[in-house]
N, C-alpha and C positions, 0 to 999 in steps of 0.2 A: 069284599072282605077287607081290603086294604083301607077303604074309606071308613068302614065301621071301626076298624082298629085305631085309626087316627083320631076319630071322634071320641072314642073311649079314653085315649091318652089325653086329649084336650080337656075332657071332663075331669079326669083325675088331676090334671095340672091346675084347673080352676079351683077344685076343692082344696088342693094343697096351698094355693095362693090365698084362699079365704082363711084357711087355718093359720097361715103365717101372719096374715094381717090381723087376725084376732089376737094372736099371741103378742104382736107388737103393740096393739092398742091396750091390752091388759098391762104390759110392761110400762107403758107411758103413764097409765092411770096410777099404778102402784108408785111409780117414781114421783108423780105429782103429789100423792098423798104423803109420801115421806118428806118431800120438801116442805109441805104445809106444816107438818107436825114437828119436824126437826130443825127447820130454819124459818123462824117466825117472820123475819123480814130481812131485806137486803140493805146494806149500807155501802156507800161509795167511799167510806173512810178507810184510811190505812191504819192498821193496828199492829202492835207487837205483842206476841204471846210467848209465855214460857212456863216454867214449873209453878209460879204462884197462881196461875190460872187453872191448873189441873182440877182443883176442887170445885170450881165454878166456871166452867167453860161458857163463853158468850152464847146466847141463843140468837146469833146474828150471822149472816153470811156476808163477808167483807169483800171489797174489790181487791184488796191486797193485804198480806200479812208478812211480818218478819218474825220467824219462828226460832226460838232458842232450842238448840239440840242438847245443850248441857244444862245441868240443874243448879245454876247459880254459882257454881265453882267448876274449875277445870277438873277433869276426871270424875265428874258426877253427871248422871244422865237425867234428862227431862223425859219422864216416862210417858208423857201424853203428847209429845211433839207431833206424832202422826195425826192424831185427832185434831190438833190445833191447825195443822196445815190444811186439813179438809174443810176448814171453815172459811176459806178464801179462794177466789178465782185464781190468783197467782200468789206466790210466796217467795221470799228470800230467806236466808238462814243466818243466824248469828251464833257465836260460841263465846263462852266466858274465857278470860285469860287470868294469869296470875303467876307469881314467882315466889314461892314460900321460902326460898333461900336454903342454905345448908342446915342440916344434912339431907333434907328431903330431896333436893334436886339431884343428889348423887345417884339416885336409883337408875338414872339413864346415862351414867358416865361413859358408856361405850357405844351409844347409839343416838344419832347416826355417826357421830365422831368419837374417836377415842381421845379422852381428855387427859392431858398431862399436867404437871404441876404449874407450868407456865400458863398464865391466863386461865386457870382452871375454872374460876367462877363464871367467866364469860362462856366457856365451853359447856359447863354443866347447865347454865341457864338456857343456852341455845337448844341443847338436847332436850331439856325439860319442855320447852315451848314446842319443839318439833313433835315430840310424842303426844303432847296435849292436842296438837292439831290432828294427828293421826287418830287419836281417840275420838275426837269430835266427828271426823269423817266416817269412822266406823259406826258411830251411833246414828248418824244420818242415814247410812246405808241400811242399817237394821230396821229403821223406821220407814224405809223406802222413800226417803226425801232426797231430792237432787235439785240443785239450784245453780244457776250461772252467776250468782252473786252471793258472796259470803261477807259478813261483818264480824270483826273482832270487838268484843265488849271489854273496854279498858276502863276500869273503875277502881277507886280506892277502897271500896267495900271488900275487894279480894286481897289476898296476901301479896305483898311486894317487899323486896329488899330495900335497904336505904341507898343502894348503889344503882344509880340511874343507868349506867352503861350495862349492868347486868340485866336490868329490866328491859332495856332495848333489845338485848340479845335474845331474851325469852320471846318477846313479841315477834322479832325477826324470824326465829325458828318456827313459830306457829304459822306465820305467813308462808314460809318456805314449804311447809308440809301441805298447806292448802293449795299452793301453786303447783305442787307436784302432780296433781290430778289432771293429767294431760287430756283425757277424753272430755273433761268439762272445761278445762282452762278457765276457771272462774275468775271474774273480777273480784277484787277485794277492797274492803273499806274499813274504817274505824268508827266505832261508837264511843263517845266520851264527852266530857265537858272540858272547857278550856283549863280550869283550875286543876282538875284531876289529871289531865294529860301532863301538864307541866310538873305536878307533884311527883308523878311516877317516872317520867322519862326526860323531863326538862324541855328545852327547846329543840325538838327533833322533828324535822320535816321529812315525811315519807313520800309525799306526792300522791297520797291515796285519798279517795273521797271521804268526807266527814259526815257522819250522822250525829248531829249535835243535840245533846240533852239540854233542855231549858229549865226543867223543874217547874214550869208555869202551867196553870190550868187554862190558859188563854190561847186559842188558835191564832189570834192576832199577834201575840208575842212570838209564837212559833214561826209565823210567816216573816216577821221582822228579823228574827234570828238568822234567816237565810243570808243576810248581808254581813253577818259577823265575820271578822277576820279569822280564817281557818288556822288551826294549830297544826294541821297535818300537811300543809303545803298544797292543798287542792281545795277547790270551792266546797262550801257546805252543800251537800246533795239533799239532805233530809234533816228535819228537826223533830224533836219529840216533845209532846206536851201531855198533861195528865188530865183525866176526867175530873170533874168537880168533886166527886166523892172519893177520889184517890184510888179507885179500884181498878182502873184500866189505863194503859199507856196508848196514846195515839200519835200518829206521825203526819208531818206535813211535807209534801214533795216540793222541793225548791225549784224543780224544773230546770236544772242545769245538766249539761251533758257530762257524764263521767269520762275521765281520761281514756283515751284509746289504749294507752299502754297498760299492760298487766304487770303485777308484781313480779 
């Protein structure tokens, strides 16, 4: 009886194994079909994606993406950031910056610091940037996006004061907010161009990696830009170039080691 019982159990186990294998094969088949129909081809390119891409997401699966969690302005969301991150094997995150000046920046006059009349503009600016950083972090969490590398997008297209020291305080506050995420302890970098950086903050060396916009449609120009003198005080880590039709931004890895130090 014992032998018959064992044989029956083995038979049931074999049937269970066959069923499990069949389910696995079916899952793999469905996954393959989805890959064929949703990801038409694979590209080893690095791409940056944000709100302008939401209406026409690429039909490509990339090796790496840099995904914007804000929608072109601070305190605005990119509603498709999660979908964009799913189009790449790995991704990093970037967020927009800006300092609209008084009176708007007074909305955070008591957080995280209580601002007084002395150096109020610097304090307001820091608080505004800090809360913009917290907003970006919250939007990333809501989209279930988590990265060990964050970039701050510093461009003249966004609002800035004419006071460079106030703009520096704003960026510094945003960096402080991102650096406060201890469980990630993310490395931080700056996206900008030489002229825009100097127009916004002057000659300010942060010692952070630079992602340099070239405005060129040539990957050769992007590669050559890796040797440009960095305005952030750290080597150029990555450069950006544009597709020939102007519809997509691509990036070139300069293959330099990011600084060991965190902000």
